[in-house]
Steps between C-alpha positions, in 0.01 A plus 500: 500500500645833406571737782444236768658562835768249624247315716148489374213551749354177390562222252371169375711210373339246277162551668229254424139467623258229421142483626320169519629151411499257216273582207361796697846656557544861380855643461457863604875586501768326292863561605481875562832661585488877555648771718312808644740781546506702822355853477310443175145462387434179303174410329404142416273450201366224284174358362241349743629173638864582431600459864536860609315480839650155571848645455426786730352277767792263493749791505324648809495176683117483484511175293766225505672417173499142369866529398777757489603763748376844606717760667421825681841657543729208590228294668373191322128482570480139406721395801288683757248348750146642493581704811820642345313581179228680691763711671684576173173612332424719796845661515617518141196485266217729428203375288218704346200291405251597232219449755658740756472248795431776750351424843160657493481576873826698499557857393724582206784586739457175692501303174819669387686420826338157545802279392735701727254483788484119458883496500495726810712750310458877517455675163752766428292820536695691225453210258129461595445870428687479170289198381170648626570838335613327173177305477302808578275353771607712800130613551369140469715315758212465749264360238419131470531322158124517444527885507776503238482478122660206321795719404546613859480143632770391255723783601459396867592142401809638317603708792468195729732306270755774512485591871760255627745602219511141365788381280238448222137571432293276278180630345242278337289698251481792744308723252267227380197617700562870455376766260763665279547802723541292823733266316719782375520642854600158643764446229645845555526415876674174427729664249592759758573229762757354259650821375505709813535239772689218330224246538514173299165426331381205288150538353277258305278684256301440182501877431763639252446846646576379851808313373620821327566644852762224569873499441492152352244255377516117502272313264379152573329254270402140587680521837832614363682828449499580133617865487613804709477869424699793652349851519155391383227717358136405486520488116803262493347275766165480312683405182690227679185366662320492163774276369474264798120470468501464114 
């Protein structure tokens, strides 16, 4: 990968994932080897069923690979116990779900600090203020999810993922449930987290416009990496996706 740091934030080596057995077996990932550079924004794209979300979930330790190895920093996730894996996800990984996954009885502020509260860690106040002001929800912190728009809920979920300053943040179709304005605002926030604060971000998306915000795009097809693109634009990504889906 061009411009990669000496030690990637995360990487996969010959990663394979099979669901089911025998005649019902489905090979979701086929020997994927890839690095995700520190301090960069990477988008993962591909046709439906190409393995995008499976790759993300395996990389984040949310799903166990069938074969191969997954690293966050120098730690091989495939060697960890479930307890060790839970601790690593808590301390080193942020995850933004398409469905927000907010706790309905908690305020926006309580949702943002929830992972740190569970870990009995105190949020850095300066960083909390930076994130909250960046997402533009200072006046909504005492509101519960039901009192927030979809875009506001997703920004709360994104702030939660960033609050512990994880080594890497994974985002699974974070703009999928948002209108174009809310989606643009969220992408600008994520882009700023990478550019201004050195966050590492890996995002699965089907939207060429969203991928155009990234530094680098990885294209999957039939569970394998088939292409990569530096300095993408929405137009270039759309053209490449058309060739994959042809």
